[in-house]
C-alpha positions in Angstrom: 13.7 34.0 -16.0 15.4 31.7 -18.4 17.8 29.0 -18.1 20.8 30.1 -20.3 22.0 27.9 -23.1 24.8 25.4 -22.4 28.2 27.0 -22.9 31.0 25.8 -25.3 31.9 23.0 -22.8 28.4 21.6 -22.9 27.7 22.8 -19.4 25.3 25.2 -17.8 27.2 28.5 -17.3 28.5 29.2 -13.8 26.0 30.7 -11.4 22.6 30.1 -9.9 19.8 30.3 -12.5 16.3 30.7 -11.2 13.7 28.7 -13.2 10.5 26.8 -13.0 10.0 23.1 -13.6 8.5 23.7 -17.0 11.7 25.3 -18.1 13.8 22.3 -17.1 11.3 20.1 -18.8 11.4 22.1 -22.1 15.2 22.1 -22.2 16.6 19.0 -20.7 13.9 16.3 -21.3 15.0 15.4 -24.9 15.3 11.7 -24.6 13.3 8.8 -23.0 16.2 8.2 -20.6 16.3 11.8 -19.4 12.5 11.8 -19.0 12.6 8.7 -16.8 15.4 10.0 -14.7 13.6 13.3 -14.2 10.4 11.5 -13.3 12.2 9.6 -10.6 13.7 12.8 -9.1 10.3 14.6 -9.3 8.7 11.9 -7.3 11.2 12.5 -4.6 10.8 16.2 -4.7 7.0 16.1 -4.9 6.8 13.5 -2.1 9.2 13.2 0.8 11.2 16.4 0.2 8.1 18.6 -0.2 6.6 17.1 3.0 9.8 18.1 5.0 11.1 21.1 3.2 8.4 23.1 1.4 9.1 26.8 1.3 12.9 26.3 1.5 15.2 27.2 -1.4 15.6 24.2 -3.8 18.7 23.9 -6.1 19.3 21.2 -8.7 22.6 20.5 -10.4 25.0 18.0 -11.8 25.5 16.5 -15.3 21.8 16.4 -16.0 22.2 20.1 -16.7 24.8 19.4 -19.4 25.1 17.7 -22.8 25.8 14.3 -21.1 23.3 11.9 -22.7 23.0 9.5 -19.8 23.5 11.3 -16.4 23.4 8.8 -13.5 21.4 11.1 -11.2 20.4 14.7 -10.4 21.9 16.5 -7.5 19.5 18.3 -5.2 19.9 20.5 -2.1 17.7 22.7 0.0 19.1 25.6 2.0 18.6 25.3 5.7 18.7 28.6 7.5 17.9 28.7 11.2 14.8 26.6 11.5 12.6 25.4 14.3 14.0 22.1 15.6 11.1 20.0 14.3 11.5 21.4 10.8 15.3 20.9 10.8 14.8 17.3 12.0 12.3 16.6 9.3 14.7 17.6 6.5 17.5 15.7 8.2 15.2 12.7 8.4 14.9 12.8 4.6 18.7 13.1 4.3 19.2 10.1 6.7 17.6 7.9 3.9 20.1 9.3 1.3 21.1 5.9 -0.1 17.5 4.7 -0.3 16.4 7.8 -2.3 19.5 7.7 -4.4 18.7 4.1 -5.4 14.9 4.5 -5.7 14.7 8.0 -7.1 18.1 8.6 -8.7 18.5 11.8 -6.6 21.7 12.7 -4.8 20.2 14.9 -2.0 22.2 16.8 0.6 20.9 19.6 2.9 22.9 22.9 2.8 23.1 23.8 6.5 23.8 27.5 6.6 26.0 27.7 9.6 29.8 28.2 10.0 31.7 25.0 9.3 28.9 23.3 7.4 28.9 22.3 3.7 27.3 24.6 1.2 26.1 22.2 -1.5 24.8 25.0 -3.6 28.4 26.1 -4.1 29.8 22.5 -4.1 27.4 21.5 -7.0 28.9 24.4 -9.0 32.2 22.6 -9.4 32.7 20.4 -12.4 34.1 17.6 -10.3 36.4 14.7 -11.2 34.2 12.7 -13.6 33.1 15.6 -15.8 36.6 17.2 -15.6 38.2 13.9 -16.9 35.6 13.5 -19.7 35.9 17.1 -20.9 39.6 17.9 -20.1 38.8 20.4 -17.5 40.0 21.2 -14.0 37.9 19.6 -11.3 37.3 23.1 -9.7 36.1 24.6 -13.0 32.7 26.2 -12.6 29.3 25.2 -13.9 25.8 26.3 -13.1 22.9 25.1 -11.0 19.2 25.9 -11.2 17.1 27.2 -8.4 13.5 26.0 -8.8 11.5 29.0 -7.6 8.1 27.4 -7.5 8.8 23.9 -6.4 6.6 24.0 -3.3 3.7 24.7 -5.5 4.1 21.7 -7.7 
């Protein structure tokens, strides 16, 4: 496993890149600002998200995984396959506090509900989007990569 280097656009290459937290830390924590942002997001992951969603697939994305010096937040999603109702409701309870966690922990968290007609945020986070497209002269639908943290439930 290895997170690939940023491409010529300064973005993580398209795809889902399995990694461990230590790899993210070695590559993307190169300034005090990024360390602080990551610390906020990790407190969300290690706290409320772990309590509700341990064992589910965790993906992180957004401009944090680029050459942008001051990303505003880190996008996060967990994949929700068919789950027992209590488990599903626990994850949705975390999502219901989306704005609170975005303000407090600088994480933009959305659950990826794996059912027809529902949003797949793993795929959505792989689009460059309007802000990055404008800054880099790209199409909004241009691709970029996300990371799947494979040992997140273990800490």
